[in-house]
C-alpha positions as CSV (number, residue, x, y, z in Angstrom):
1,E,75.4,158.5,80.3
2,C,76.9,157.8,83.6
3,Q,76.4,160.2,86.7
4,L,80.1,160.6,87.0
5,C,80.9,161.1,83.4
6,N,78.9,164.2,82.4
7,A,81.4,164.8,79.3
8,S,80.1,163.5,76.2
9,N,81.9,160.6,74.5
10,H,83.2,159.2,77.8
11,F,82.4,156.0,79.7
12,L,82.8,155.0,83.3
13,V,85.8,152.5,84.1
14,G,86.1,150.6,87.4
15,G,83.2,152.8,89.0
16,D,85.4,155.8,89.6
17,T,87.0,157.1,86.5
18,C,85.9,158.4,83.0
19,K,87.7,157.5,79.9
20,E,87.3,158.6,76.4
21,C,85.5,156.2,74.0
22,P,87.3,155.0,71.1
23,T,86.5,156.2,67.7
24,F,84.3,153.8,65.6
25,G,87.2,152.9,63.1
26,A,89.4,151.8,66.1
27,A,86.7,149.7,67.6
28,M,85.9,148.0,64.3
29,G,89.6,147.6,63.5
30,K,90.1,145.6,66.8
31,L,86.9,143.6,66.0
32,V,88.1,142.8,62.4
33,G,91.5,141.9,63.6
34,L,90.1,139.5,66.1
35,A,87.9,137.8,63.8
36,L,90.7,137.4,61.2
37,G,93.0,136.1,63.8
38,V,90.6,133.4,64.8
39,C,89.9,132.5,61.2
40,V,93.7,132.2,60.5
41,A,94.2,129.9,63.7
42,C,91.3,127.7,62.6
43,G,92.8,127.4,59.1
44,L,96.2,126.6,60.2
45,A,94.9,124.0,62.7
46,G,92.7,122.5,59.9
47,W,95.7,122.5,57.4
48,A,98.0,120.8,60.1
49,Y,95.5,117.9,60.6
50,S,94.9,117.4,56.9
51,V,98.7,117.2,56.2
52,Q,99.0,114.7,59.2
53,S,96.6,112.2,57.6
54,G,98.2,108.9,56.8
55,R,101.3,109.6,58.7
56,Q,102.6,109.0,62.2
57,S,100.0,110.0,64.9
58,W,100.7,113.4,66.6
59,R,100.7,111.4,70.0
60,E,103.6,109.3,69.0
61,K,105.9,112.2,67.9
62,P,108.7,112.8,70.5
63,C,108.3,116.5,70.3
64,I,104.5,117.1,70.8
65,G,103.4,113.5,71.8
66,P,103.8,113.8,75.5
67,S,102.1,117.2,75.9
68,L,99.1,115.7,73.9
69,R,98.8,112.6,75.9
70,L,99.0,114.7,79.1
71,A,96.1,116.8,77.6
72,D,94.2,113.6,77.0
73,R,94.6,112.6,80.5
74,A,93.9,115.8,82.0
75,A,90.4,116.1,80.0
76,V,89.5,112.7,81.2
77,Y,90.1,113.8,84.9
78,Y,88.4,117.1,84.3
79,V,85.2,115.4,83.1
80,G,85.4,112.7,85.7
81,I,85.3,115.1,88.7
82,G,82.6,117.2,87.1
83,A,84.9,120.2,87.0
84,T,82.7,122.3,84.6
85,A,79.9,122.9,87.0
86,K,82.3,123.7,89.9
87,I,84.1,126.3,87.6
88,K,80.9,127.9,86.8
89,I,80.0,128.4,90.4
90,L,83.5,129.7,91.2
91,V,83.4,132.1,88.3
92,G,79.8,133.5,89.5
93,F,81.0,134.0,92.9
94,L,84.2,135.8,91.8
95,Q,81.9,138.0,89.4
96,M,79.8,138.8,92.2
97,A,82.7,139.4,94.9
98,F,84.7,141.7,92.5
99,V,81.7,144.2,92.0
100,L,80.4,144.1,95.6
101,V,82.4,146.9,96.7
102,S,81.5,149.3,93.9
103,T,77.8,148.2,93.6
104,Y,76.8,148.0,97.2
105,S,79.6,149.5,99.2
106,A,80.0,146.4,101.2
107,R,83.1,144.4,102.0
108,L,83.6,140.8,102.3
109,P,85.2,139.8,105.6
């Protein structure tokens, strides 16, 4: 239980306000809905690729081909410059910078 939230069934939001906890049914409904949405999206992607076999390549189609070719070039560039490590460092810094004020009462210049 948080120091600022003495009321039962509440949790601290943003370090300064309390919010009532959602019911178990609402939380499970959101979780099941998210899982179902991911399963449907994966199923649709698998179906689209299975229908495509033996036909014209997706990258040769005029409607979606340029976007896919651009994504291919962007992926090669992303791997080439080693962006994964750089993005991890940036995300770690931003996580620390956003909670600095609420955790340590310090400010960045």
